[in-house]
ZAMARGU-4260 file (C-alpha; in steps of 0.2 Angstrom, whole numbers, plus 5000, padded with zeros to 4 digits):
<rodrens>
0) 4131/5737/4952 | 4140/5732/4937 | 4149/5740/4922 | 4144/5732/4904 | 4148/5723/4895
5) 4161/5714/4906 | 4150/5713/4919 | 4163/5721/4931 | 4158/5722/4947 | 4159/5738/4956
10) 4146/5735/4970 | 4143/5715/4975 | 4129/5708/4982 | 4127/5718/4999 | 4112/5721/5011
15) 4114/5739/5018 | 4103/5751/5028 | 4111/5767/5021 | 4127/5768/5016 | 4141/5758/5005
20) 4157/5764/4999 | 4167/5756/4986 | 4183/5767/4982 | 4176/5784/4971 | 4158/5776/4972
25) 4146/5777/4985 | 4128/5770/4985 | 4115/5777/4997 | 4096/5778/4999 | 4090/5797/5001
30) 4076/5804/5011 | 4062/5798/4999 | 4068/5782/4997 | 4075/5782/4980 | 4093/5773/4976
35) 4106/5785/4974 | 4123/5783/4968 | 4137/5797/4969 | 4153/5795/4959 | 4169/5805/4964
40) 4181/5814/4951 | 4173/5808/4935 | 4187/5804/4921 | 4184/5796/4904 | 4187/5780/4910
45) 4172/5780/4919 | 4160/5781/4902 | 4150/5766/4896 | 4137/5755/4901 | 4132/5751/4919
50) 4117/5738/4926 | 4110/5744/4942 | 4100/5730/4950 | 4090/5725/4966 | 4091/5708/4968
55) 4075/5697/4964 | 4066/5715/4963 | 4069/5726/4948 | 4087/5731/4938 | 4089/5745/4924
60) 4103/5749/4913 | 4110/5767/4908 | 4124/5773/4898 | 4136/5785/4905 | 4143/5798/4893
65) 4158/5809/4899 | 4164/5825/4889 | 4180/5835/4891 | 4177/5852/4894 | 4182/5868/4905
70) 4168/5866/4918 | 4165/5858/4934 | 4183/5850/4935 | 4191/5862/4951 | 4186/5857/4966
75) 4188/5874/4978 | 4190/5879/4997 | 4182/5892/5004 | 4186/5898/5020 | 4174/5910/5032
80) 4174/5916/5050 | 4162/5910/5062 | 4147/5920/5061 | 4153/5928/5046 | 4143/5925/5027
85) 4151/5911/5017 | 4148/5913/4998 | 4153/5902/4983 | 4149/5899/4965 | 4147/5883/4956
90) 4146/5882/4936 | 4135/5872/4925 | 4136/5871/4905 | 4124/5881/4893 | 4115/5866/4890
95) 4108/5865/4908 | 4104/5884/4907 | 4085/5879/4912 | 4089/5864/4923 | 4085/5867/4942
100) 4099/5869/4951 | 4103/5861/4966 | 4113/5858/4982 | 4121/5842/4992 | 4131/5840/5007
105) 4141/5826/5012 | 4138/5819/5029 | 4146/5806/5039 | 4136/5792/5031 | 4125/5800/5019
110) 4123/5814/5007 | 4110/5826/5010 | 4100/5838/4999 | 4102/5854/5005 | 4093/5865/4994
115) 4082/5863/4980 | 4068/5870/4971 | 4055/5860/4981 | 4067/5860/4997 | 4074/5875/5005
120) 4085/5878/5021 | 4085/5892/5032 | 4101/5904/5031 | 4104/5895/5012 | 4100/5904/4996
125) 4104/5904/4978 | 4104/5917/4966 | 4106/5910/4946 | 4117/5921/4934 | 4112/5913/4916
130) 4122/5925/4908 | 4137/5917/4915 | 4131/5901/4919 | 4134/5902/4938 | 4125/5901/4952
135) 4130/5907/4969 | 4126/5900/4986 | 4127/5909/5001 | 4126/5905/5018 | 4123/5917/5033
140) 4128/5918/5051 | 4139/5902/5048 | 4142/5889/5062 | 4155/5876/5065 | 4143/5864/5061
145) 4141/5872/5043 | 4158/5866/5038 | 4159/5853/5026 | 4159/5846/5007 | 4147/5855/4996
150) 4139/5848/4979 | 4130/5859/4970 | 4126/5856/4952 | 4110/5854/4941 | 4096/5840/4940
155) 4093/5831/4923 | 4077/5821/4924 | 4071/5807/4914 | 4058/5794/4914 | 4066/5780/4924
160) 4081/5790/4934 | 4089/5805/4935 | 4105/5813/4936 | 4115/5827/4944 | 4131/5836/4936
165) 4139/5844/4952 | 4153/5856/4958 | 4163/5851/4974 | 4167/5865/4988 | 4176/5862/5004
170) 4171/5873/5017 | 4179/5879/5033 | 4174/5887/5046 | 4186/5897/5059 | 4186/5903/5075
175) 4198/5917/5081 | 4200/5914/5098 | 4212/5930/5101 | 4224/5944/5095 | 4241/5946/5100
180) 4257/5959/5097 | 4274/5950/5095 | 4291/5959/5092 | 4306/5954/5088 | 4324/5960/5083
185) 4331/5957/5065 | 4344/5945/5064 | 4337/5940/5081 | 4327/5924/5083 | 4311/5921/5090
190) 4299/5908/5098 | 4283/5908/5098 | 4272/5895/5109 | 4254/5892/5102 | 4244/5883/5114
195) 4229/5871/5110 | 4228/5861/5128 | 4210/5855/5122 | 4214/5848/5105 | 4233/5842/5111
200) 4234/5828/5097 | 4225/5838/5084 | 4234/5845/5068 | 4242/5863/5071 | 4249/5877/5059
205) 4256/5893/5057 | 4251/5904/5042 | 4256/5920/5035 | 4238/5931/5031 | 4245/5941/5016
210) 4250/5926/5007 | 4230/5922/5011 | 4236/5909/5023 | 4237/5896/5008 | 4255/5890/5013
215) 4253/5884/5029 | 4267/5879/5037 | 4265/5864/5050 | 4277/5852/5059 | 4271/5836/5047
220) 4278/5824/5061 | 4272/5825/5079 | 4285/5826/5093 | 4300/5830/5082 | 4307/5846/5076
225) 4303/5849/5058 | 4311/5863/5047 | 4300/5872/5036 | 4306/5887/5026 | 4316/5899/5037
230) 4304/5892/5051 | 4305/5878/5064 | 4290/5868/5071 | 4289/5857/5085 | 4270/5850/5089
235) 4272/5844/5108 | 4255/5834/5109 | 4257/5830/5129 | 4256/5849/5131 | 4244/5853/5115
240) 4258/5867/5110 | 4264/5872/5094 | 4281/5879/5095 | 4288/5890/5082 | 4304/5895/5081
245) 4311/5909/5068 | 4329/5906/5067 | 4335/5922/5061 | 4322/5937/5058 | 4321/5946/5043
250) 4310/5964/5040 | 4299/5953/5027 | 4293/5942/5041 | 4285/5955/5048 | 4266/5955/5047
255) 4249/5946/5053 | 4249/5927/5057 | 4238/5913/5062 | 4243/5900/5072 | 4229/5888/5073
260) 4222/5869/5076 | 4211/5859/5067 | 4196/5856/5078 | 4187/5845/5065 | 4191/5841/5046
265) 4181/5858/5041 | 4182/5868/5057 | 4198/5878/5066 | 4202/5889/5078 | 4216/5900/5079
270) 4227/5916/5087 | 4231/5930/5077 | 4248/5937/5078 | 4253/5954/5073 | 4273/5952/5071
275) 4285/5967/5070 | 4303/5967/5069 | 4315/5979/5076 | 4333/5982/5072 | 4341/5981/5088
280) 4350/5963/5090 | 4367/5962/5097 | 4380/5949/5094 | 4394/5945/5107 | 4408/5932/5106
285) 4416/5926/5122 | 4431/5915/5124 | 4435/5905/5139 | 4450/5893/5142 | 4445/5875/5146
290) 4442/5873/5165 | 4442/5893/5169 | 4424/5902/5173 | 4416/5914/5162 | 4401/5926/5164
295) 4389/5931/5150 | 4380/5946/5154 | 4363/5953/5144 | 4350/5967/5146 | 4330/5965/5146
300) 4317/5976/5150 | 4311/5977/5168 | 4294/5971/5165 | 4300/5954/5155 | 4305/5938/5164
305) 4322/5932/5157 | 4325/5919/5145 | 4343/5911/5143 | 4345/5896/5129 | 4357/5888/5120
310) 4355/5883/5100 | 4356/5864/5097 | 4363/5855/5081 | 4346/5860/5073 | 4349/5879/5078
315) 4335/5877/5089 | 4337/5888/5106 | 4333/5875/5120 | 4331/5883/5139 | 4346/5882/5149
320) 4338/5875/5168 | 4357/5871/5175 | 4366/5887/5173 | 4365/5898/5187 | 4358/5915/5182
325) 4361/5932/5194 | 4351/5947/5192 | 4358/5963/5194 | 4348/5980/5194 | 4351/5992/5181
330) 4344/6005/5169 | 4348/6010/5150 | 4346/6028/5143 | 4331/6024/5137 | 4320/6014/5148
335) 4322/6002/5164 | 4332/5986/5162 | 4340/5972/5171 | 4357/5966/5169 | 4357/5948/5169
340) 4372/5937/5173 | 4374/5921/5168 | 4390/5911/5176 | 4399/5896/5168 | 4412/5888/5180
345) 4424/5874/5175 | 4420/5875/5157 | 4421/5861/5146 | 4419/5855/5128 | 4400/5853/5131
350) 4399/5870/5137 | 4404/5878/5121 | 4392/5884/5107 | 4379/5899/5103 | 4369/5905/5118
355) 4355/5917/5115 | 4348/5931/5128 | 4331/5938/5129 | 4314/5943/5135 | 4299/5931/5139
360) 4281/5938/5137 | 4263/5927/5142 | 4248/5931/5133 | 4232/5922/5135 | 4235/5908/5122
365) 4254/5912/5117 | 4269/5913/5126 | 4283/5922/5112 | 4301/5924/5118 | 4311/5938/5108
370) 4330/5934/5110 | 4339/5948/5103 | 4356/5944/5110 | 4368/5931/5102 | 4381/5925/5115
375) 4394/5913/5105 | 4405/5904/5118 | 4420/5898/5112 | 4432/5884/5122 | 4449/5887/5120
380) 4462/5875/5125 | 4481/5881/5126 | 4493/5867/5123 | 4509/5874/5125 | 4520/5890/5128
385) 4535/5895/5116 | 4548/5910/5116 | 4550/5916/5101 | 4562/5930/5097 | 4569/5939/5079
390) 4579/5954/5075 | 4571/5972/5071 | 4571/5972/5053 | 4574/5955/5049 | 4562/5941/5045
395) 4555/5928/5054 | 4546/5912/5050 | 4534/5903/5061 | 4528/5886/5060 | 4512/5879/5068
400) 4508/5862/5067 | 4492/5853/5068 | 4495/5838/5061 | 4479/5830/5070 | 4468/5844/5062
405) 4476/5846/5043 | 4462/5852/5034 | 4455/5864/5048 | 4456/5882/5049 | 4470/5889/5056
410) 4474/5905/5063 | 4487/5917/5071 | 4481/5931/5082 | 4490/5944/5096 | 4482/5944/5113
415) 4485/5964/5115 | 4472/5966/5101 | 4459/5954/5110 | 4462/5940/5096 | 4449/5950/5088
420) 4459/5950/5071 | 4463/5934/5068 | 4474/5931/5053 | 4471/5917/5043 | 4477/5910/5024
425) 4458/5911/5019 | 4462/5901/5004 | 4472/5883/5007 | 4487/5878/4998 | 4490/5896/4995
430) 4502/5911/5001 | 4489/5925/5006 | 4495/5941/5013 | 4487/5950/5028 | 4494/5965/5033
435) 4512/5964/5036 | 4511/5944/5038 | 4511/5933/5024 | 4503/5917/5026 | 4501/5897/5020
440) 4490/5884/5028 | 4499/5867/5021 | 4485/5856/5022 | 4494/5840/5018 | 4505/5842/5033
445) 4493/5852/5044 | 4505/5865/5046 | 4501/5884/5047 | 4516/5895/5040 | 4518/5913/5046
450) 4531/5924/5038 | 4533/5941/5045 | 4542/5951/5030 | 4550/5963/5041 | 4551/5964/5059
455) 4547/5978/5070 | 4547/5984/5088 | 4529/5984/5087 | 4528/5966/5082 | 4533/5960/5098
460) 4520/5952/5111 | 4511/5938/5114 | 4504/5929/5101 | 4490/5913/5099 | 4493/5901/5084
465) 4478/5892/5084 | 4465/5880/5074 | 4447/5875/5077 | 4444/5859/5082 | 4425/5862/5080
470) 4412/5877/5076 | 4416/5884/5095 | 4431/5875/5101 | 4450/5877/5096 | 4466/5875/5104
475) 4481/5884/5102 | 4501/5886/5107 | 4503/5903/5115 | 4520/5913/5108 | 4528/5925/5116
480) 4539/5937/5104 | 4555/5946/5107 | 4563/5959/5095 | 4579/5961/5097 | 4589/5977/5092
485) 4606/5972/5090 | 4619/5983/5080 | 4625/5967/5073 | 4608/5962/5066 | 4601/5964/5054
490) 4616/5962/5042 | 4615/5966/5024 | 4628/5960/5013 | 4629/5963/4995 | 4638/5948/4984
495) 4642/5949/4967 | 4648/5934/4956 | 4652/5935/4938 | 4641/5922/4928 | 4649/5903/4926
500) 4660/5905/4941 | 4659/5901/4963 | 4654/5911/4975 | 4654/5908/4995 | 4642/5917/5006
505) 4645/5917/5025 | 4635/5919/5039 | 4635/5915/5059 | 4622/5907/5068 | 4623/5903/5087
510) 4629/5888/5093 | 4615/5878/5099 | 4603/5881/5084 | 4601/5872/5065 | 4607/5882/5052
515) 4593/5890/5039 | 4596/5896/5022 | 4581/5902/5009 | 4581/5913/4995 | 4567/5926/4993
520) 4554/5922/4981 | 4553/5939/4970 | 4536/5933/4962 | 4523/5944/4967 | 4510/5928/4970
525) 4522/5922/4983 | 4524/5939/4993 | 4544/5938/4995 | 4542/5921/5006 | 4559/5916/5009
530) 4559/5896/5004 | 4572/5883/5011 | 4586/5881/4999 | 4588/5862/4998 | 4601/5860/4985
535) 4614/5873/4991 | 4629/5867/4998 | 4632/5873/5016 | 4649/5869/5023 | 4651/5873/5042
540) 4667/5880/5052 | 4667/5882/5071 | 4671/5898/5076 | 4667/5911/5091 | 4660/5930/5092
545) 4663/5942/5106 | 4647/5941/5113 | 4643/5920/5112 | 4648/5906/5104 | 4644/5905/5085
550) 4646/5894/5071 | 4652/5902/5054 | 4643/5892/5039 | 4647/5895/5021 | 4637/5891/5007
555) 4643/5888/4992 | 4637/5891/4975 | 4645/5883/4959 | 4644/5887/4941 | 4632/5902/4945
560) 4618/5907/4932 | 4604/5920/4932 | 4593/5908/4942 | 4604/5911/4957 | 4603/5929/4957
565) 4592/5937/4971 | 4589/5939/4989 | 4594/5926/5000 | 4594/5926/5021 | 4602/5916/5032
570) 4598/5912/5050 | 4594/5900/5066 | 4579/5886/5065 | 4573/5881/5083 | 4560/5865/5084
575) 4549/5867/5099 | 4535/5853/5103 | 4521/5860/5092 | 4532/5875/5083 | 4547/5877/5073
580) 4552/5895/5071 | 4567/5902/5059 | 4573/5918/5063 | 4582/5925/5048 | 4595/5940/5052
585) 4606/5941/5038 | 4601/5947/5020 | 4612/5943/5007 | 4609/5953/4990 | 4618/5942/4976
590) 4621/5949/4960 | 4627/5943/4943 | 4641/5951/4934 | 4643/5949/4915 | 4660/5952/4907
595) 4664/5971/4904 | 4660/5980/4888 | 4673/5989/4883 | 4673/6002/4867 | 4681/6015/4861
600) 4672/6033/4859 | 4661/6034/4844 | 4659/6017/4842 | 4642/6006/4847 | 4640/5995/4862
605) 4629/5977/4865 | 4623/5974/4882 | 4617/5956/4881 | 4605/5952/4897 | 4601/5933/4900
610) 4586/5930/4911 | 4575/5914/4918 | 4563/5908/4907 | 4548/5912/4920 | 4550/5929/4915
615) 4549/5927/4895 | 4532/5937/4898 | 4537/5950/4909 | 4543/5966/4905 | 4561/5969/4905
620) 4572/5986/4908 | 4590/5990/4904 | 4594/6004/4915 | 4610/6015/4918 | 4610/6013/4938
625) 4598/6002/4946 | 4581/6002/4940 | 4568/6009/4952 | 4579/6021/4960 | 4584/6038/4960
630) 4600/6036/4952 | 4592/6028/4937 | 4596/6037/4919 | 4584/6044/4907 | 4593/6034/4895
635) 4582/6017/4900 | 4569/6012/4892 | 4557/5996/4896 | 4554/5981/4881 | 4540/5969/4883
640) 4539/5951/4877 | 4544/5949/4857 | 4545/5968/4856 | 4558/5980/4850 | 4560/5998/4859
645) 4571/6011/4851 | 4572/6027/4858 | 4586/6039/4852 | 4602/6029/4851 | 4595/6015/4863
650) 4587/6000/4854 | 4581/5986/4866 | 4577/5968/4858 | 4567/5954/4869 | 4572/5936/4862
655) 4561/5925/4873 | 4567/5910/4863 | 4584/5913/4869 | 4579/5920/4885 | 4589/5935/4882
660) 4586/5954/4879 | 4599/5965/4869 | 4603/5984/4871 | 4613/5991/4858 | 4619/6010/4861
665) 4628/6019/4845 | 4637/6034/4845 | 4646/6031/4861 | 4651/6047/4871 | 4658/6047/4889
670) 4640/6050/4896 | 4635/6033/4890 | 4650/6024/4901 | 4644/6018/4916 | 4637/6001/4927
675) 4620/5995/4918 | 4608/5984/4926 | 4597/5972/4918 | 4580/5973/4927 | 4564/5962/4927
680) 4549/5971/4930 | 4537/5961/4944 | 4528/5969/4959 | 4544/5982/4958 | 4559/5981/4947
685) 4570/5965/4951 | 4589/5969/4948 | 4598/5956/4946 | 4611/5957/4933 | 4624/5971/4931
690) 4638/5975/4919 | 4652/5988/4917 | 4651/5999/4901 | 4671/6007/4898 | 4671/6020/4884
695) 4689/6023/4880 | 4689/6043/4875 | 4700/6046/4860 | 4713/6056/4868 | 4728/6050/4875
700) 4742/6057/4889 | 4760/6055/4886 | 4772/6055/4901 | 4791/6054/4901 | 4800/6054/4917
705) 4817/6050/4926 | 4819/6036/4938 | 4817/6044/4955 | 4804/6057/4948 | 4788/6061/4955
710) 4772/6062/4943 | 4754/6067/4947 | 4740/6062/4936 | 4723/6070/4935 | 4709/6059/4932
715) 4691/6065/4926 | 4675/6056/4935 | 4656/6060/4935 | 4653/6059/4954 | 4653/6039/4953
720) 4660/6029/4968 | 4671/6018/4958 | 4686/6027/4951 | 4698/6017/4940 | 4717/6019/4938
725) 4725/6004/4934 | 4740/5998/4923 | 4735/5984/4910 | 4737/5982/4893 | 4718/5982/4890
730) 4706/5993/4898 | 4694/5978/4901 | 4706/5970/4912 | 4703/5986/4925 | 4688/5979/4930
735) 4693/5962/4934 | 4711/5955/4930 | 4720/5972/4928 | 4730/5980/4944 | 4721/5992/4949
740) 4722/6006/4962 | 4714/5998/4976 | 4725/5981/4972 | 4743/5989/4973 | 4752/5988/4990
745) 4765/6001/4986 | 4767/6017/4997 | 4774/6028/4983 | 4755/6027/4974 | 4742/6039/4984
750) 4725/6045/4978 | 4717/6063/4980 | 4699/6066/4977 | 4691/6084/4973 | 4673/6078/4971
755) 4668/6094/4968 | 4678/6097/4951 | 4675/6081/4946 | 4694/6076/4945 | 4705/6064/4957
760) 4723/6064/4956 | 4734/6050/4958 | 4752/6053/4964 | 4767/6042/4960 | 4784/6046/4969
765) 4801/6040/4967 | 4797/6032/4949 | 4807/6017/4944 | 4810/6010/4927 | 4797/5995/4929
770) 4783/6011/4931 | 4783/6012/4913 | 4768/6006/4903 | 4750/6008/4900 | 4739/6014/4914
775) 4719/6018/4911 | 4713/6032/4921 | 4695/6038/4924 | 4679/6031/4930 | 4668/6022/4917
780) 4674/6035/4904 | 4695/6034/4904 | 4710/6039/4895 | 4723/6030/4890 | 4740/6035/4899
785) 4757/6030/4893 | 4769/6032/4904 | 4790/6031/4900 | 4801/6030/4915 | 4819/6034/4908
790) 4835/6028/4918 | 4842/6044/4929 | 4859/6052/4929 | 4872/6038/4936 | 4887/6050/4940
795) 4893/6066/4934 | 4897/6068/4916 | 4912/6077/4910 | 4911/6086/4895 | 4925/6095/4888
800) 4927/6115/4889 | 4927/6115/4867 | 4911/6106/4866 | 4905/6117/4881 | 4910/6131/4873
805) 4903/6128/4857 | 4888/6125/4863 | 4886/6141/4874 | 4893/6150/4859 | 4876/6144/4849
810) 4865/6147/4863 | 4872/6164/4865 | 4868/6169/4846 | 4850/6165/4850 | 4850/6172/4868
815) 4856/6189/4861 | 4844/6188/4848 | 4830/6186/4859 | 4837/6198/4874 | 4836/6212/4861
820) 4816/6208/4857 | 4814/6206/4877 | 4822/6223/4881 | 4810/6231/4866 | 4794/6221/4875
825) 4800/6229/4891 | 4802/6246/4886 | 4784/6244/4880 | 4774/6233/4890 | 4757/6224/4884
830) 4742/6227/4893 | 4736/6212/4893 | 4752/6207/4903 | 4747/6199/4920 | 4756/6192/4935
835) 4756/6173/4938 | 4757/6164/4954 | 4774/6161/4962 | 4776/6144/4953 | 4775/6152/4937
840) 4786/6164/4924 | 4775/6176/4915 | 4773/6178/4897 | 4788/6194/4898 | 4800/6198/4883
845) 4799/6181/4877 | 4785/6169/4872 | 4785/6153/4883 | 4774/6142/4895 | 4770/6142/4911
850) 4785/6136/4923 | 4778/6123/4932 | 4784/6114/4949 | 4801/6107/4946 | 4809/6092/4954
855) 4825/6091/4963 | 4838/6078/4962 | 4854/6076/4973 | 4868/6073/4962 | 4880/6060/4969
860) 4894/6064/4980 | 4890/6081/4982 | 4877/6092/4992 | 4871/6100/4977 | 4853/6099/4970
865) 4850/6097/4953 | 4834/6104/4944 | 4829/6098/4927 | 4814/6100/4915 | 4809/6094/4898
870) 4805/6109/4887 | 4799/6106/4871 | 4794/6113/4855 | 4782/6128/4848 | 4765/6123/4846
875) 4766/6130/4829 | 4785/6128/4822 | 4779/6132/4804 | 4776/6150/4810 | 4790/6161/4806
880) 4783/6174/4818 | 4779/6162/4832 | 4795/6164/4844 | 4801/6148/4852 | 4795/6145/4869
885) 4795/6130/4882 | 4788/6124/4898 | 4799/6125/4913 | 4799/6118/4929 | 4806/6131/4942
890) 4813/6123/4958 | 4803/6126/4975 | 4814/6139/4980 | 4822/6147/4966 | 4838/6151/4974
895) 4842/6133/4979 | 4852/6121/4970 | 4859/6123/4950 | 4847/6123/4937 | 4850/6107/4923
900) 4838/6110/4908 | 4838/6101/4894 | 4830/6110/4881 | 4825/6104/4863 | 4827/6119/4851
905) 4816/6116/4833 | 4820/6127/4819 | 4808/6134/4807 | 4804/6124/4792 | 4819/6132/4783
910) 4830/6126/4797 | 4840/6109/4791 | 4840/6101/4809 | 4836/6100/4827 | 4848/6107/4839
915) 4849/6100/4858 | 4857/6112/4869 | 4859/6104/4886 | 4863/6117/4902 | 4872/6107/4915
920) 4882/6110/4932 | 4895/6098/4928 | 4908/6112/4926 | 4907/6123/4941 | 4914/6137/4929
925) 4902/6137/4916 | 4890/6150/4914 | 4872/6145/4918 | 4856/6155/4921 | 4844/6157/4936
930) 4828/6159/4930 | 4815/6165/4944 | 4798/6173/4941 | 4795/6194/4936 | 4816/6193/4930
935) 4824/6195/4915 | 4835/6183/4908 | 4855/6187/4908
</rodrens>
C-alpha cells in the first residue's frame, strides 16, 4: 500500500496469512477472502490518493477525502457488570441515513464482523433512530468474552470496493466479587488491603462510585508507595495485594468504593467497599527521657485484633513487630473493650515518632485496619540542671543557648503543668508576649531569651528551657526557679536629674556575680523588656552588706537628656553551662527636671517639654500631677502630632520639627501652681519630665522684730507634700539654689503642720540681725515675707525726768480724754460685746485690736523682765470719729514684769505731726499702766 503521487510506502511487499499492522494502518483478509484495510484515528493528513496492489495479480487506486465535522470523533468507554445488558450508541451523518449499519469487533489478530444486514449474532441487536442519526447496540447477558473494542458505523458500497465510516466503543466487563463494610474515625487513619492472589502482577485500582469511577487511583509503579491525592497506594505484586492508606479520614471520604484488578484489557473484578466515617478519633502525646521506659495504652473493641504501627517518612503506618504488646482486659461504658499496653524500654532516637493504635478486621477478600488513636512519642534529652533565683516583684531574664540549633523552634514550659502549655516566641526575631512572660528567639546566636516582667511567688518551680532538634526529638536544660521574699529587695528608687547635668545611680550586687544594668523599653512593641545598657559608665566600689559581701556599683550619666529618662533595672548576672540568667532586683525611675517656671499671680506661664524624636507621632499630655494617676488634674489636656489644643486658659502646641510641645496657661491663680509632668501616650502614659510652676501671690507679709525675739510665720498649702519656706532673693531659687527649710541646720528654726487647716507654721526663736531678708512661704503658690530684725536694747536708757514728765503730760491729756469716753461706754455697754480668750483684751471703752501674745526679755543687770509690743495706727486715720487703737502684746502672766510699750500715735489729717510715746521701766519712779484682760485703763 502506497500513498500517491510520491509513492510513499505504507505497507511494504509482504506475504501474509491474516494480519499486517503498520502504525495506524492494519491490513487483513476477512472471512469472505476480501482484502480489508483499517485506518485508526483518521486525520486530515490522511486525505489523498492511494494505490493498493497484490503483486503480479491486480491493483486499485482510490481517493480518500477526510471531512471536518462533529460526528464520530469521540471514542467512548462503556462499563457493564457481568450478566447484565450492555448498551452503546453509534452516530452517523445525514448523508448515510439509508446506508446499511454494521458492527465489527477487534480481535487479537483480526477484525470480526459481529452484526450486519446479512449477518446477525445471538444476543446482539441494533435499533436505528433516523431522526437523531443514531443507532443503538444492545448486548444481553454479557460475559467476560464480550469485553473489547467495538467498531460501529455505516457501509458504503461502490463498483470496485466498499468502505465503512465507524465509531469506536471500548466495552469493559466488570465482575463484583463481594461487598464489605468498612468504618473509620474522622481525623484518624485507615488501611485497606485488597487481595487478588490469582492476579498478582495485574494492574490494581481503587475508585469511588459516586464519581462514576472515572478517576481510578492506582499505584502507577509496582513495589513502591505512591501518593495519589489524599490516599497512598502500594501494589504488593509478591502477594497480589493492593494496600490503600487514607492518611487522614474526613467526612467527605464516606461512600461506596471499588477495590479492583484488571483481569484482561477489557475485563476486571472488584470488591465493593461501603465506607462510613465515625467521629471518635483520639490524639495523645507521650514524652520519654532518653534511656528510660515508656508505656503506651489504647483501647480496641473486644472482638477485633489489635494493630499497632509507626508512621514512616511518607506518613504510612508500618506494623511494629519488635515491640512488646501486653493486653489487659477491661470494659468501657458503651461496650466491652480491651486495654492494650505497648512498652518501650531504653528508648532511643529511633523510637521517637508517630504511632497509631487500632483494630484490624478480616473479610473474604479484604483486610482493613481502622486506626483511631494517634500517639506522638517525643524523645527528650536533658542536657543539664541549673538553679535560678529571683526577687518577688523584680524582673528575671533567662537566656537559653542552643548554638547548634540556631533556627530550630525553642520553648520554655513549667513541669508542674506537665509542660502542656509551651511558651514559644511564635515569630522569630521579634519579642512576643505570652502570658506574664515575654520571649525572643535570636536565630543569629541560637538563644531563646525569656523575660519575666514581674516575678510572683507562683512563678517558682521547675522549668524546661528547650529546643526541638527534630519533629519528635528535643533537648532541654532544667531550671529550678526559686523566689526570694527579701525585705531589702526589690528595691525601688526615684532619681531626678536636671537636664544637662550629671546623675549617679548606685546599686548593690553579690560579690561573686557580674553586674548588669539595663533600661526598660517603654515602647509597646517590646513589652517593657529591659535592654542592656552598654554605653553607661559603671564604677564599682567594694563594700559589704549585713548579710553577705556585696559590691556597690555606681552608674554615671553625664549631660543627661530626655532620651535618658525612664525606668532602669540593676541586678546580678550569672553564667552557667548552657544558660545565662539575670536577676534584676533594683528598679530606678529616672525623672528629668526642667528649670522652675516662676510667675506672678495674673501673668501667663509657658511650660516647654522636649521629647525624643521616636515619639513625634505619639499623643502628648501636660498634666498637673502625674498623668494616668489619681492625682491628675482636670486641667490636663492632650495634644497630637502637628495639632494645637486649647481649653479654657490652657493651650498646647506640638512642634514635631523641634521636638518640643508647649503648654501655655494664662491668668495664673493659686490653683494653677504645682508640679507639672510632660507625658507621652504609649500603652500607658509615660511620665518622663517635670517642672515646678511657682505662682507668687500679690500679697506680701512685712515683719519687723528685734534681736532675741521669736517669730511665728503661718504659710498656706493645698495638701501638697512639698512645702516651701526658704530665704532667697528670687522665688525660683527656692527650688534649686535657695536656702530651703530642709537645708537649714539651725535649731532655732522649727516646723509644724496642721494639714486639716491647710496651714503650716515656721517658728524662729532668738532672732538675729542676720535673719533679716526675704523669705518665700507656701507650697507652689507662695507669698513674699520681708523680715527685718533690728538690734535690741543694750543697756538701761537714762531719761531725764523732765522729758518723761513732758511725755507723761502729753499722754495724760489723751488718756484723760479716752477715760471719759471709756466710762461712758462702761455705763452703757454694747450688746455686741463679747469676751475674748485669756491672751486677748476685749473691745471695751476704747477701740483697739486684739492683744496678742508678748515676748519677755530680761533687762541686763536686773531681775526684771521687760515686755514690749508694737502698736500701729488706725486702719483709717482720716476718720475723725475713729478712735485710735493698737495691737498690744501681753505677757504670758500679766502680773509678771514691767510693761514696755512703743506706742505710735497718729493724729487725724488736721494734726500737724506724729507723736511717739514710749513707756519704759527705765525710771522706777515713773507711772505706768498694767494692761490685762477685762480691766479698764487707770
